[in-house]
TIKOLLUM-565301 format. One line per 2 residues: number of its first residue (from 1); their letters; for each residue x, y, z of C-alpha. Coordinates in Angstrom, 1 decimal. Last residue first. Layout:
<panus>
NUM	A	X:Y:Z; ...;
</panus>
This chain:
<panus>
284	XX	47.9:30.1:-120.1; 51.1:28.1:-120.8;
282	XX	52.0:24.6:-120.0; 54.9:22.9:-118.7;
280	XX	55.0:20.0:-121.3; 54.1:22.5:-124.2;
278	XX	57.2:24.5:-122.9; 59.7:21.5:-123.2;
276	XX	58.2:20.7:-126.5; 59.0:24.1:-127.5;
274	XX	62.9:23.8:-126.6; 63.0:20.5:-128.0;
272	XX	61.4:21.9:-131.4; 63.9:25.0:-130.9;
270	XX	67.1:22.5:-130.4; 65.8:20.3:-133.3;
268	XX	65.5:23.2:-135.7; 69.2:24.5:-134.5;
266	XX	70.9:21.4:-135.1; 69.4:20.8:-138.6;
264	XX	66.9:17.8:-139.3; 68.9:16.1:-141.8;
262	XX	69.5:16.7:-145.9; 73.0:18.0:-145.4;
260	XX	71.7:21.5:-146.0; 67.7:21.2:-147.3;
258	XX	67.9:18.6:-150.0; 66.5:19.2:-153.2;
256	XX	63.3:18.1:-154.5; 61.3:21.3:-154.1;
254	XX	62.4:21.5:-150.5; 63.7:18.6:-148.6;
252	XX	64.8:18.2:-144.8; 62.2:20.5:-143.4;
250	XX	62.5:20.2:-139.5; 58.9:20.6:-137.6;
248	XX	58.6:23.1:-134.8; 55.3:22.3:-133.4;
246	XX	53.2:19.9:-135.3; 49.4:20.8:-133.9;
244	XX	49.9:24.3:-133.4; 52.3:24.9:-136.2;
242	XX	55.7:26.0:-137.0; 57.9:25.2:-140.3;
240	XX	61.3:24.6:-140.3; 64.5:25.5:-142.7;
238	XX	68.1:24.8:-142.3; 71.4:25.5:-143.8;
236	XX	69.3:27.8:-146.3; 70.6:28.4:-150.1;
234	XX	67.2:27.2:-151.6; 65.5:29.7:-149.1;
232	XX	67.4:32.6:-149.7; 67.4:32.0:-153.3;
230	XX	63.2:32.1:-153.1; 63.4:35.5:-151.1;
228	XX	64.0:37.1:-147.9; 61.8:39.4:-145.7;
226	XX	62.9:40.3:-142.3; 61.9:39.0:-138.5;
224	XX	65.4:38.1:-137.3; 65.7:35.5:-134.7;
222	XX	68.7:34.7:-132.6; 69.3:31.6:-130.4;
220	XX	70.1:31.9:-127.1; 67.9:28.9:-125.4;
218	XX	65.6:31.2:-123.5; 65.3:33.8:-126.1;
216	XX	64.3:31.4:-129.0; 61.9:29.4:-126.9;
214	XX	60.0:32.8:-125.7; 59.4:35.3:-128.0;
212	XX	60.2:34.1:-131.2; 59.4:30.4:-130.7;
210	XX	56.0:31.4:-128.6; 55.1:33.9:-131.8;
208	XX	55.7:31.5:-134.4; 53.3:28.9:-132.2;
206	XX	50.7:31.0:-132.0; 51.0:32.2:-135.8;
204	XX	51.0:35.5:-136.6; 49.3:35.0:-139.9;
202	XX	51.3:36.3:-142.6; 51.1:39.1:-145.4;
200	XX	49.2:42.0:-142.7; 52.5:42.1:-140.9;
198	XX	54.6:39.7:-138.6; 58.1:39.9:-140.3;
196	XX	59.0:37.1:-142.5; 61.4:34.6:-140.6;
194	XX	65.2:34.4:-140.3; 67.3:32.0:-137.7;
192	XX	70.4:33.0:-137.3; 73.4:30.0:-136.8;
190	XX	74.9:30.4:-140.2; 71.7:30.9:-142.5;
188	XX	68.7:29.3:-141.0; 65.0:29.8:-142.4;
186	XX	61.6:30.1:-140.7; 58.5:29.0:-142.3;
184	XX	54.9:30.0:-140.5; 52.0:27.2:-141.1;
182	XX	48.8:26.1:-142.9; 50.5:27.1:-146.6;
180	XX	53.7:27.6:-145.5; 54.8:31.6:-144.8;
178	XX	55.9:34.8:-146.8; 58.7:34.0:-149.0;
176	XX	59.5:36.9:-151.2; 59.4:36.5:-155.0;
174	XX	56.2:38.5:-155.7; 54.6:36.5:-153.1;
172	XX	55.9:33.2:-152.3; 54.3:30.4:-150.1;
170	XX	56.3:27.3:-148.8; 54.2:24.3:-149.6;
168	XX	52.9:21.4:-147.1; 54.5:17.8:-146.2;
166	XX	54.9:16.6:-149.1; 53.9:13.6:-150.7;
164	XX	53.5:15.4:-154.3; 49.6:14.9:-153.7;
162	XX	49.7:16.4:-150.3; 51.6:19.5:-151.9;
160	XX	49.0:20.4:-154.3; 46.5:19.9:-151.9;
158	XX	48.1:22.2:-149.6; 48.7:24.5:-152.2;
156	XX	44.8:24.7:-153.1; 43.8:24.9:-149.7;
154	XX	45.7:27.5:-148.6; 44.8:29.4:-151.9;
152	XX	40.9:28.0:-150.9; 41.3:29.6:-147.0;
150	XX	38.4:32.2:-146.5; 37.6:30.7:-142.8;
148	XX	39.3:34.2:-141.5; 42.2:34.3:-139.2;
146	XX	43.1:38.0:-139.6; 46.4:38.4:-140.6;
144	XX	46.0:37.3:-143.9; 44.9:40.5:-144.7;
142	XX	46.3:41.3:-148.3; 44.5:38.5:-150.2;
140	XX	45.6:34.9:-150.7; 48.0:33.9:-154.0;
138	XX	50.9:32.9:-152.3; 52.7:31.3:-155.1;
136	XX	53.7:27.4:-154.6; 56.9:25.8:-153.2;
134	XX	57.3:22.6:-152.2; 58.1:21.1:-148.7;
132	XX	59.4:17.5:-147.3; 59.4:16.7:-143.8;
130	XX	62.4:15.9:-140.9; 62.7:13.3:-138.4;
128	XX	61.2:15.3:-135.5; 57.7:15.2:-137.6;
126	XX	58.0:11.6:-136.4; 57.3:12.5:-132.6;
124	XX	53.8:13.6:-133.7; 52.6:10.2:-134.1;
122	XX	49.1:10.8:-135.7; 46.0:9.9:-133.7;
120	XX	45.4:13.8:-132.1; 42.2:13.6:-130.1;
118	XX	38.9:15.8:-131.1; 37.3:18.6:-129.7;
116	XX	34.4:20.6:-131.6; 33.4:24.0:-131.5;
114	XX	30.4:26.3:-133.6; 29.2:29.4:-132.8;
112	XX	26.9:31.5:-135.0; 26.8:35.0:-134.6;
110	XX	23.4:37.1:-134.4; 22.8:39.3:-137.0;
108	XX	19.9:42.1:-137.6; 22.0:45.0:-136.2;
106	XX	24.9:44.3:-137.8; 23.2:44.7:-141.3;
104	XX	25.3:43.0:-144.5; 26.3:43.4:-147.8;
102	XX	27.0:40.4:-149.6; 23.3:39.2:-150.0;
100	XX	22.3:35.4:-149.2; 19.2:35.5:-146.5;
98	XX	20.4:36.2:-143.0; 22.1:33.8:-140.6;
96	XX	25.2:34.5:-138.5; 28.6:36.3:-138.9;
94	XX	30.2:33.1:-138.5; 32.0:32.0:-135.4;
92	XX	34.4:28.6:-135.4; 36.5:26.9:-132.9;
90	XX	38.2:23.9:-133.5; 39.5:22.3:-129.9;
88	XX	42.8:20.0:-130.2; 44.1:16.7:-128.7;
86	XX	46.1:15.2:-126.4; 44.4:14.5:-122.7;
84	XX	41.0:14.1:-124.3; 38.4:13.1:-121.5;
82	XX	35.6:14.5:-123.5; 33.8:15.9:-120.2;
80	XX	37.1:17.5:-119.2; 38.7:19.4:-122.3;
78	XX	35.0:20.4:-123.2; 34.5:21.8:-120.0;
76	XX	37.7:22.9:-120.1; 36.8:25.4:-123.4;
74	XX	33.9:26.3:-122.2; 35.2:27.8:-119.0;
72	XX	37.7:29.9:-121.3; 34.8:30.9:-123.6;
70	XX	33.4:32.0:-120.0; 36.2:34.0:-118.9;
68	XX	36.6:35.7:-122.4; 32.9:37.2:-122.6;
66	XX	31.0:35.4:-125.2; 29.0:37.8:-127.5;
64	XX	31.9:39.2:-129.5; 30.4:41.1:-132.2;
62	XX	31.5:40.4:-135.8; 33.1:43.5:-137.7;
60	XX	35.8:41.5:-139.4; 38.4:43.2:-137.8;
58	XX	37.2:43.3:-134.5; 36.3:39.0:-134.5;
56	XX	40.1:38.8:-135.9; 41.2:40.7:-132.7;
54	XX	38.6:38.4:-130.6; 40.2:35.6:-131.9;
52	XX	43.8:36.5:-131.5; 43.3:37.5:-127.9;
50	XX	41.5:34.1:-127.2; 44.2:32.1:-129.1;
48	XX	47.2:33.9:-127.3; 45.0:33.2:-124.1;
46	XX	44.7:29.4:-124.6; 48.4:28.8:-124.8;
44	XX	48.0:25.1:-124.4; 44.5:23.9:-123.0;
42	XX	45.1:21.0:-120.2; 44.4:17.3:-120.7;
40	XX	48.1:16.9:-120.8; 48.0:18.6:-124.3;
38	XX	45.1:20.1:-125.8; 46.4:22.3:-128.7;
36	XX	43.9:25.8:-129.5; 42.4:26.0:-133.5;
34	XX	40.7:29.5:-133.8; 38.3:30.5:-136.1;
32	XX	36.9:33.2:-138.2; 33.5:34.1:-140.0;
30	XX	32.2:35.2:-143.3; 33.0:32.1:-145.6;
28	XX	30.5:33.1:-148.0; 27.5:31.1:-147.7;
26	XX	28.6:28.4:-145.3; 30.1:31.4:-143.1;
24	XX	27.0:33.4:-144.0; 24.4:30.9:-142.5;
22	XX	21.6:30.6:-145.2; 21.6:26.8:-145.4;
20	XX	21.4:26.7:-141.2; 23.8:24.6:-139.7;
18	XX	23.0:22.3:-137.3; 23.1:18.6:-139.0;
16	XX	24.8:16.9:-136.4; 28.0:15.5:-137.4;
14	XX	29.0:15.0:-134.0; 25.7:15.0:-131.2;
12	XX	24.8:18.4:-130.1; 26.2:20.1:-126.9;
10	XX	24.5:23.7:-126.5; 24.9:26.9:-126.4;
8	XX	24.9:28.0:-130.2; 26.8:24.5:-131.3;
6	XX	28.9:22.5:-129.1; 30.5:19.0:-130.2;
4	XX	32.3:16.3:-128.2; 34.6:13.6:-129.2;
2	XX	35.0:11.0:-126.9; 37.6:9.5:-124.3;
</panus>
């Protein structure tokens, strides 16, 4: 098992110095990215990640240079050659290299593509025991549905959370709960699950999408997409995050106060089990 790194058409040594100092991703964060879960030696829900990647590129006016079939094959090659059975693939595409200037000329730029595959080393089963979360203001721009490299508000919120020994932060914009700093967030009240609508104020997470569209319906769990405020979060019976690496993650403490009875909730654990089953079965 070994880590692999790919840069602009060839495999390079992990940590190799390949990126130009004039790359717009380096200078401006001008690019997009995706993270795909690898489980049992297969990419999970790759088509979902691929669709979101191309959508982000269109929104950012970055030309698509690699065909969908070729991109999928490259992911499969990285999994096969690395022999990593349980891990993730990070893919980043920037607008390309040009002397630093805010405006860009699309005709003179060639996108820069960077990928790597790494194993997951932490024990994800520990997340079933529940995690802590804090609140933080949502200070991001108004198009977080585009998965760009511009993540400074997320970084600051996540760092604040980890300094307080929390798993992550739950973000609030104008009093409304949007999502987590690195994840989507759900609240459970009287057996009904609530989450923010998939609009421009949240990233439409792939795990979120699968829980809402596949896992919950198969288990008879009702999910309502609507806005709710901090009081609703504080009074929820259960809370949980969803993300690519951790899946469904119960929250047992929010801003130092227990969520429900302070234990992972039944609905959260039911959805976690259902999602893990889907993960084990595989999804293209």
